[in-house]
A tleap script that builds the chain and sets N, CA, C and O, in Angstrom:
source leaprc.protein.ff14SB
mol = sequence {
  NMET TYR ASN ILE LEU LEU THR LEU LEU LEU
  ILE VAL SER VAL LEU ILE ILE ILE SER VAL
  LEU MET GLN PRO ALA LYS THR ASP ASN ALA
  SER THR ALA LEU SER GLY GLY ALA THR ASP
  LEU PHE SER LYS GLN LYS PRO ARG GLY PHE
  GLU ALA PHE MET GLN LYS VAL THR ALA VAL
  LEU GLY VAL ILE PHE PHE ALA LEU SER LEU
  ALA LEU VAL TYR ILE SER ALA CHIE
}
set mol.1.N position { -21.001 -2.577 18.059 }
set mol.1.CA position { -19.982 -3.185 17.055 }
set mol.1.C position { -19.666 -2.386 15.803 }
set mol.1.O position { -18.905 -2.851 14.955 }
set mol.2.N position { -20.280 -1.095 15.657 }
set mol.2.CA position { -19.752 -0.125 14.969 }
set mol.2.C position { -18.596 0.578 15.204 }
set mol.2.O position { -17.724 0.977 14.432 }
set mol.3.N position { -18.755 0.684 16.630 }
set mol.3.CA position { -17.216 0.879 17.458 }
set mol.3.C position { -16.168 0.082 17.260 }
set mol.3.O position { -15.057 0.599 17.139 }
set mol.4.N position { -16.309 -1.171 17.199 }
set mol.4.CA position { -15.275 -2.110 16.873 }
set mol.4.C position { -14.799 -1.822 15.535 }
set mol.4.O position { -13.633 -1.725 15.153 }
set mol.5.N position { -15.930 -1.695 14.849 }
set mol.5.CA position { -15.066 -1.402 13.092 }
set mol.5.C position { -14.410 -0.546 12.940 }
set mol.5.O position { -13.279 -0.709 12.483 }
set mol.6.N position { -14.983 0.912 13.336 }
set mol.6.CA position { -14.785 1.992 13.425 }
set mol.6.C position { -13.249 1.983 14.075 }
set mol.6.O position { -12.411 2.671 13.492 }
set mol.7.N position { -12.887 1.315 15.129 }
set mol.7.CA position { -11.819 1.082 15.778 }
set mol.7.C position { -10.481 0.646 14.866 }
set mol.7.O position { -9.439 1.161 14.459 }
set mol.8.N position { -11.256 -0.762 14.804 }
set mol.8.CA position { -10.277 -1.576 13.476 }
set mol.8.C position { -9.748 -1.271 12.040 }
set mol.8.O position { -8.863 -1.844 11.404 }
set mol.9.N position { -10.696 0.007 11.638 }
set mol.9.CA position { -10.219 1.092 10.486 }
set mol.9.C position { -9.347 1.702 10.623 }
set mol.9.O position { -8.522 1.890 9.729 }
set mol.10.N position { -9.274 2.177 11.749 }
set mol.10.CA position { -8.469 3.250 12.254 }
set mol.10.C position { -6.828 2.521 12.530 }
set mol.10.O position { -5.804 3.108 12.182 }
set mol.11.N position { -6.826 1.523 13.029 }
set mol.11.CA position { -5.687 1.011 13.124 }
set mol.11.C position { -5.295 0.598 12.174 }
set mol.11.O position { -4.088 0.811 12.058 }
set mol.12.N position { -5.994 -0.246 10.880 }
set mol.12.CA position { -5.675 -0.261 9.901 }
set mol.12.C position { -4.983 0.767 9.106 }
set mol.12.O position { -3.821 0.596 8.736 }
set mol.13.N position { -5.660 1.832 8.830 }
set mol.13.CA position { -5.337 3.078 8.139 }
set mol.13.C position { -3.969 3.064 8.620 }
set mol.13.O position { -3.171 2.717 7.750 }
set mol.14.N position { -3.408 3.369 9.869 }
set mol.14.CA position { -1.974 3.485 10.593 }
set mol.14.C position { -1.315 2.764 10.020 }
set mol.14.O position { -0.299 3.174 9.457 }
set mol.15.N position { -1.674 1.511 9.985 }
set mol.15.CA position { -0.958 0.346 9.503 }
set mol.15.C position { -0.530 0.384 8.129 }
set mol.15.O position { 0.654 0.110 7.932 }
set mol.16.N position { -1.304 0.687 7.072 }
set mol.16.CA position { -1.138 0.916 5.697 }
set mol.16.C position { -0.292 2.455 5.732 }
set mol.16.O position { 0.573 2.623 4.871 }
set mol.17.N position { -0.501 3.323 6.519 }
set mol.17.CA position { 0.469 4.618 6.160 }
set mol.17.C position { 2.278 4.019 6.792 }
set mol.17.O position { 3.379 4.281 6.307 }
set mol.18.N position { 1.971 3.289 7.838 }
set mol.18.CA position { 3.388 2.903 8.354 }
set mol.18.C position { 4.194 1.634 6.982 }
set mol.18.O position { 5.319 1.721 6.491 }
set mol.19.N position { 3.061 0.511 6.685 }
set mol.19.CA position { 3.662 -0.073 5.319 }
set mol.19.C position { 4.442 0.870 4.012 }
set mol.19.O position { 5.531 0.673 3.475 }
set mol.20.N position { 3.490 1.870 3.779 }
set mol.20.CA position { 3.940 2.519 2.559 }
set mol.20.C position { 5.047 3.241 2.709 }
set mol.20.O position { 5.823 3.481 1.784 }
set mol.21.N position { 5.186 3.630 3.889 }
set mol.21.CA position { 6.835 4.299 4.307 }
set mol.21.C position { 7.827 3.479 4.554 }
set mol.21.O position { 8.965 3.845 4.261 }
set mol.22.N position { 7.657 2.496 5.006 }
set mol.22.CA position { 9.182 1.682 4.904 }
set mol.22.C position { 9.162 1.028 3.839 }
set mol.22.O position { 10.085 0.220 3.743 }
set mol.23.N position { 8.083 1.092 2.552 }
set mol.23.CA position { 8.531 -0.104 1.092 }
set mol.23.C position { 9.802 1.508 0.659 }
set mol.23.O position { 9.705 2.729 0.779 }
set mol.24.N position { 11.074 0.363 0.048 }
set mol.24.CA position { 12.302 1.407 -0.473 }
set mol.24.C position { 11.850 2.292 -1.450 }
set mol.24.O position { 11.007 2.161 -2.337 }
set mol.25.N position { 12.731 3.430 -1.045 }
set mol.25.CA position { 12.132 4.553 -2.099 }
set mol.25.C position { 12.756 3.933 -3.814 }
set mol.25.O position { 13.705 3.160 -3.945 }
set mol.26.N position { 11.959 4.499 -4.919 }
set mol.26.CA position { 12.496 4.376 -6.298 }
set mol.26.C position { 13.011 5.686 -6.592 }
set mol.26.O position { 12.372 6.578 -7.151 }
set mol.27.N position { 14.206 5.757 -6.186 }
set mol.27.CA position { 14.570 7.292 -6.781 }
set mol.27.C position { 14.859 7.035 -8.283 }
set mol.27.O position { 15.100 6.008 -8.919 }
set mol.28.N position { 14.730 8.538 -8.666 }
set mol.28.CA position { 14.853 9.153 -10.193 }
set mol.28.C position { 15.442 10.142 -10.236 }
set mol.28.O position { 15.009 11.182 -9.740 }
set mol.29.N position { 16.920 10.015 -11.030 }
set mol.29.CA position { 17.760 11.071 -10.898 }
set mol.29.C position { 17.477 11.936 -12.618 }
set mol.29.O position { 16.607 11.780 -13.474 }
set mol.30.N position { 18.566 12.760 -12.535 }
set mol.30.CA position { 18.438 13.803 -13.738 }
set mol.30.C position { 18.715 12.748 -15.112 }
set mol.30.O position { 18.107 13.048 -16.140 }
set mol.31.N position { 19.261 12.010 -15.130 }
set mol.31.CA position { 19.623 11.020 -16.249 }
set mol.31.C position { 18.400 10.667 -16.964 }
set mol.31.O position { 18.174 10.798 -18.167 }
set mol.32.N position { 17.446 10.078 -15.804 }
set mol.32.CA position { 16.184 9.024 -16.155 }
set mol.32.C position { 15.166 9.936 -16.504 }
set mol.32.O position { 14.154 9.489 -17.044 }
set mol.33.N position { 15.297 11.405 -16.235 }
set mol.33.CA position { 14.568 12.650 -16.695 }
set mol.33.C position { 14.737 13.117 -18.560 }
set mol.33.O position { 13.818 13.323 -19.353 }
set mol.34.N position { 16.118 13.164 -18.790 }
set mol.34.CA position { 16.634 13.100 -19.572 }
set mol.34.C position { 16.102 12.369 -20.896 }
set mol.34.O position { 15.420 12.704 -21.865 }
set mol.35.N position { 16.776 11.156 -20.442 }
set mol.35.CA position { 16.691 9.734 -21.585 }
set mol.35.C position { 14.881 9.620 -21.818 }
set mol.35.O position { 14.329 9.130 -22.804 }
set mol.36.N position { 14.405 10.044 -20.967 }
set mol.36.CA position { 12.915 8.873 -20.669 }
set mol.36.C position { 13.183 7.677 -19.547 }
set mol.36.O position { 12.474 6.699 -19.782 }
set mol.37.N position { 13.689 7.585 -18.860 }
set mol.37.CA position { 13.543 5.970 -18.258 }
set mol.37.C position { 13.882 4.739 -19.554 }
set mol.37.O position { 13.561 3.565 -19.368 }
set mol.38.N position { 14.465 5.129 -20.666 }
set mol.38.CA position { 14.636 3.958 -21.416 }
set mol.38.C position { 15.931 3.034 -20.732 }
set mol.38.O position { 15.850 1.909 -21.223 }
set mol.39.N position { 16.552 3.077 -20.221 }
set mol.39.CA position { 17.560 2.200 -19.178 }
set mol.39.C position { 17.085 1.358 -18.285 }
set mol.39.O position { 17.606 0.285 -17.977 }
set mol.40.N position { 15.662 2.015 -17.658 }
set mol.40.CA position { 15.185 1.128 -16.950 }
set mol.40.C position { 14.403 -0.156 -17.470 }
set mol.40.O position { 14.287 -1.216 -16.855 }
set mol.41.N position { 13.797 0.204 -18.949 }
set mol.41.CA position { 13.465 -0.642 -19.642 }
set mol.41.C position { 13.458 -2.090 -19.164 }
set mol.41.O position { 12.593 -2.738 -18.575 }
set mol.42.N position { 14.710 -2.411 -19.606 }
set mol.42.CA position { 15.263 -3.742 -19.442 }
set mol.42.C position { 15.664 -4.076 -18.279 }
set mol.42.O position { 15.844 -5.289 -18.174 }
set mol.43.N position { 15.858 -3.521 -17.434 }
set mol.43.CA position { 16.057 -3.698 -15.835 }
set mol.43.C position { 15.386 -3.786 -14.878 }
set mol.43.O position { 15.834 -3.495 -13.769 }
set mol.44.N position { 14.109 -4.221 -15.070 }
set mol.44.CA position { 12.886 -4.130 -14.618 }
set mol.44.C position { 13.130 -5.672 -13.878 }
set mol.44.O position { 13.729 -6.445 -14.626 }
set mol.45.N position { 12.749 -6.265 -12.474 }
set mol.45.CA position { 13.237 -7.130 -11.724 }
set mol.45.C position { 11.826 -7.276 -11.064 }
set mol.45.O position { 11.118 -6.270 -11.019 }
set mol.46.N position { 11.373 -8.442 -10.557 }
set mol.46.CA position { 10.660 -8.818 -9.852 }
set mol.46.C position { 11.018 -8.282 -8.133 }
set mol.46.O position { 12.063 -8.474 -7.512 }
set mol.47.N position { 9.894 -7.642 -7.714 }
set mol.47.CA position { 10.883 -7.474 -6.367 }
set mol.47.C position { 10.743 -8.859 -5.543 }
set mol.47.O position { 9.872 -9.723 -5.439 }
set mol.48.N position { 12.208 -8.610 -4.938 }
set mol.48.CA position { 12.508 -9.994 -3.773 }
set mol.48.C position { 12.424 -9.389 -2.139 }
set mol.48.O position { 12.365 -8.183 -1.902 }
set mol.49.N position { 12.428 -10.366 -1.160 }
set mol.49.CA position { 13.286 -9.932 -0.127 }
set mol.49.C position { 12.171 -8.733 0.752 }
set mol.49.O position { 10.989 -9.073 0.792 }
set mol.50.N position { 12.390 -7.959 1.139 }
set mol.50.CA position { 11.615 -7.043 1.943 }
set mol.50.C position { 10.981 -6.516 1.367 }
set mol.50.O position { 9.906 -6.179 1.864 }
set mol.51.N position { 11.288 -6.164 0.038 }
set mol.51.CA position { 10.284 -5.133 -0.911 }
set mol.51.C position { 9.231 -5.981 -1.491 }
set mol.51.O position { 8.217 -5.451 -1.944 }
set mol.52.N position { 9.413 -7.415 -1.516 }
set mol.52.CA position { 7.825 -7.982 -1.900 }
set mol.52.C position { 7.161 -8.178 -0.556 }
set mol.52.O position { 5.952 -8.059 -0.353 }
set mol.53.N position { 8.019 -8.469 0.281 }
set mol.53.CA position { 7.142 -8.887 1.263 }
set mol.53.C position { 6.474 -7.603 2.036 }
set mol.53.O position { 5.775 -7.906 3.003 }
set mol.54.N position { 6.579 -6.447 1.785 }
set mol.54.CA position { 6.065 -5.120 1.952 }
set mol.54.C position { 4.895 -4.656 1.108 }
set mol.54.O position { 3.845 -4.105 1.441 }
set mol.55.N position { 5.432 -5.086 -0.258 }
set mol.55.CA position { 4.444 -4.816 -1.144 }
set mol.55.C position { 2.804 -6.077 -1.232 }
set mol.55.O position { 1.747 -5.816 -1.805 }
set mol.56.N position { 3.140 -7.354 -0.475 }
set mol.56.CA position { 1.909 -7.941 -0.014 }
set mol.56.C position { 1.333 -7.742 1.242 }
set mol.56.O position { 0.378 -8.386 1.677 }
set mol.57.N position { 2.035 -6.673 1.932 }
set mol.57.CA position { 1.387 -6.605 3.237 }
set mol.57.C position { 0.484 -5.081 3.209 }
set mol.57.O position { -0.639 -4.916 3.686 }
set mol.58.N position { 1.059 -4.381 2.732 }
set mol.58.CA position { 0.279 -3.013 1.715 }
set mol.58.C position { -1.001 -3.524 0.979 }
set mol.58.O position { -2.114 -3.100 1.292 }
set mol.59.N position { -0.839 -4.313 0.136 }
set mol.59.CA position { -2.027 -5.025 -0.797 }
set mol.59.C position { -3.014 -5.527 0.165 }
set mol.59.O position { -4.181 -5.176 -0.009 }
set mol.60.N position { -2.682 -6.423 1.319 }
set mol.60.CA position { -3.427 -7.117 2.003 }
set mol.60.C position { -4.275 -6.173 3.318 }
set mol.60.O position { -5.188 -6.535 4.059 }
set mol.61.N position { -3.517 -4.799 3.229 }
set mol.61.CA position { -4.200 -4.214 4.372 }
set mol.61.C position { -5.170 -3.259 3.646 }
set mol.61.O position { -6.211 -2.760 4.073 }
set mol.62.N position { -4.662 -3.147 2.627 }
set mol.62.CA position { -5.655 -2.830 1.574 }
set mol.62.C position { -6.960 -3.293 1.363 }
set mol.62.O position { -7.986 -2.664 1.622 }
set mol.63.N position { -6.886 -4.359 0.909 }
set mol.63.CA position { -8.212 -4.885 1.384 }
set mol.63.C position { -9.048 -4.965 2.189 }
set mol.63.O position { -10.268 -4.986 2.028 }
set mol.64.N position { -8.184 -5.040 3.523 }
set mol.64.CA position { -8.943 -5.324 4.667 }
set mol.64.C position { -9.532 -4.065 4.930 }
set mol.64.O position { -10.572 -3.964 5.581 }
set mol.65.N position { -8.977 -3.192 4.501 }
set mol.65.CA position { -9.323 -1.384 4.759 }
set mol.65.C position { -10.348 -1.375 3.663 }
set mol.65.O position { -11.420 -1.015 4.149 }
set mol.66.N position { -10.428 -1.569 2.677 }
set mol.66.CA position { -11.915 -1.943 1.369 }
set mol.66.C position { -12.742 -2.680 2.691 }
set mol.66.O position { -13.187 -1.983 3.603 }
set mol.67.N position { -12.833 -3.612 2.683 }
set mol.67.CA position { -13.467 -4.789 3.705 }
set mol.67.C position { -14.316 -3.830 4.835 }
set mol.67.O position { -15.497 -3.505 4.718 }
set mol.68.N position { -13.500 -3.500 5.845 }
set mol.68.CA position { -14.014 -2.820 7.009 }
set mol.68.C position { -15.055 -1.562 6.344 }
set mol.68.O position { -16.274 -1.576 6.516 }
set mol.69.N position { -14.437 -0.654 5.680 }
set mol.69.CA position { -14.898 0.296 5.038 }
set mol.69.C position { -16.559 0.081 4.238 }
set mol.69.O position { -17.412 0.966 4.161 }
set mol.70.N position { -16.666 -1.130 3.785 }
set mol.70.CA position { -17.958 -1.389 3.338 }
set mol.70.C position { -18.572 -2.279 4.262 }
set mol.70.O position { -19.720 -2.613 3.967 }
set mol.71.N position { -18.107 -2.726 5.266 }
set mol.71.CA position { -18.782 -3.297 6.765 }
set mol.71.C position { -19.605 -2.216 7.259 }
set mol.71.O position { -20.836 -2.207 7.250 }
set mol.72.N position { -18.492 -0.885 7.887 }
set mol.72.CA position { -19.150 0.210 8.173 }
set mol.72.C position { -20.303 0.803 7.257 }
set mol.72.O position { -21.378 1.043 7.806 }
set mol.73.N position { -20.179 1.017 6.109 }
set mol.73.CA position { -21.230 1.847 4.956 }
set mol.73.C position { -22.894 0.518 5.218 }
set mol.73.O position { -24.080 0.769 5.001 }
set mol.74.N position { -22.403 -0.503 5.616 }
set mol.74.CA position { -23.721 -1.743 5.605 }
set mol.74.C position { -24.154 -1.311 7.360 }
set mol.74.O position { -25.292 -1.052 7.753 }
set mol.75.N position { -23.216 -1.328 7.984 }
set mol.75.CA position { -23.772 -1.351 9.355 }
set mol.75.C position { -24.584 0.073 9.663 }
set mol.75.O position { -25.585 -0.011 10.374 }
set mol.76.N position { -24.212 1.294 9.183 }
set mol.76.CA position { -24.593 2.426 9.564 }
set mol.76.C position { -25.670 2.608 8.390 }
set mol.76.O position { -26.413 3.569 8.590 }
set mol.77.N position { -25.872 2.022 7.422 }
set mol.77.CA position { -27.021 2.178 6.321 }
set mol.77.C position { -28.534 1.544 7.276 }
set mol.77.O position { -29.683 1.962 7.133 }
set mol.78.N position { -28.133 0.594 8.101 }
set mol.78.CA position { -29.358 -0.372 8.763 }
set mol.78.C position { -29.119 0.035 9.943 }
set mol.78.O position { -29.782 -0.390 10.889 }
savepdb mol mol.pdb
quit
């Protein structure tokens, strides 16, 4: 059981890395550094499409990673 959970944890870890790398980059340029990003205050929009999907996938994989980690700790303690 321990080996199965450890294998699942490694697979989820790789999937989290891939999902984070696939998220679109939020680039900051020199104008946002000088203005403090004030122009972005009113341009915030909810993510849509692929960006929203990748955020949800990353969140779900994070929860699975956390649950698998707790299960491994519980099994190794008993």
